[in-house]
N, C-alpha and C positions, 0 to 999 in steps of 0.2 A: 494571519489576517488581522487587520486593524481597521478601526473606523475613526474618522476625523470629521465630526459633524455628519453631513450626509454623504461623505466620501468613503467608499469601501476600497481597501487596498489588500491585495493578496500577493505575498512574496512567492513568486513562482519558483525561484531557486530553492527556497526552503521546502516548498511543496514537493519538488522533484526529489529532494533529499529524503523526505519522509517516504515517498513512493519507493525509492531504492532500498530504504531500511526495511520496509514491509516485504519486498522481494527477497532481501537477504534473510529475513526471519523465516520465510518459507524454506529456503535452502538449508538453513541450520536445522530446522525441524526434520527435514528429510535425512540429513546427516545423522542426527541423533537417533532417529528411528532405525537406521541401518546399524548403528553401533549397538543399540539395545538388542537388535536381532542377533548380532554376533555374540554378545555376552550371554552367558547362560545356555539355555537349550542343550542340556546334557553335557556341559563343559565345566561346571563348578565343583563337582565332586559328588556329594551324597544326593540321593534321590529327592529327599525332602528339600534340600537347598535348590536343586534344579527346578523342582515343582514350584517353589516359592518365587524363584526368578521368572519362570514362565508366566505365573499368575500376575506378577508385577508388570512384566513386559506387556502382557495382553491389555491390562488396564491403562498403562501409560500410552501404549500405541493408539488406543481408542481416543484418549484425551488429546494426544499430539495430532491425530488426524483431524479432530474437531478444531483445534487451534489453527492448523494449516488451512482448513477450509474457511474459517473466519478471516484469517489474514488475507487470503486470496480474494474474498468478497470485498473486504475493506479496501484492499489495494485497487481492485477494479473500479469500485465506486469512486474512490479518491482520484484515480487517474481520469475518469470521466468528468468529474467535477472540475478538475484543473483544465481540461480541454475546453469546457464550457466557459470558465473564467477567461482563458486566453482568447477564445473566439469573441467573447463579449468585449474584451479590451480592444481588440482590433476593430470591431463594429463601432464602438463608441468613438474611437480615435478617427475613423473614417467619416463618421457623421459630424463630428466637431469640425473637422477640416472642411467638409462640404458647407456647413453653416457659416464658418469663418469666410470662406471664399464668396459665398452669396452676400454676406453682410458687407464685405469690402468691395464688392462689385466685380470680383474676379471669378466668374462662373466657370472658368476653365476653357472658354471659347476663344 
């Protein structure tokens, strides 16, 4: 987004790229959580090491779930904002065309 005087510009292609990256981030978190679940859980050797791994996984899993929820919320809000920007752009373009038509005497009739 950039401003030029009173003009507001939003690069919708960049915005869509950001949205895709947020979705990709969520997928990566899910993948990481699955890999953490497979590692440890009575597979590392000693009981102390397995317990430490389980404790680590439980804490990381909680943090990763919170990150995933935050990314999901940001992604949803961001997508909604981009839809509003796109809709506003169309509305403004239509109104400018209408005003131009009226000012030039071409009311479309």
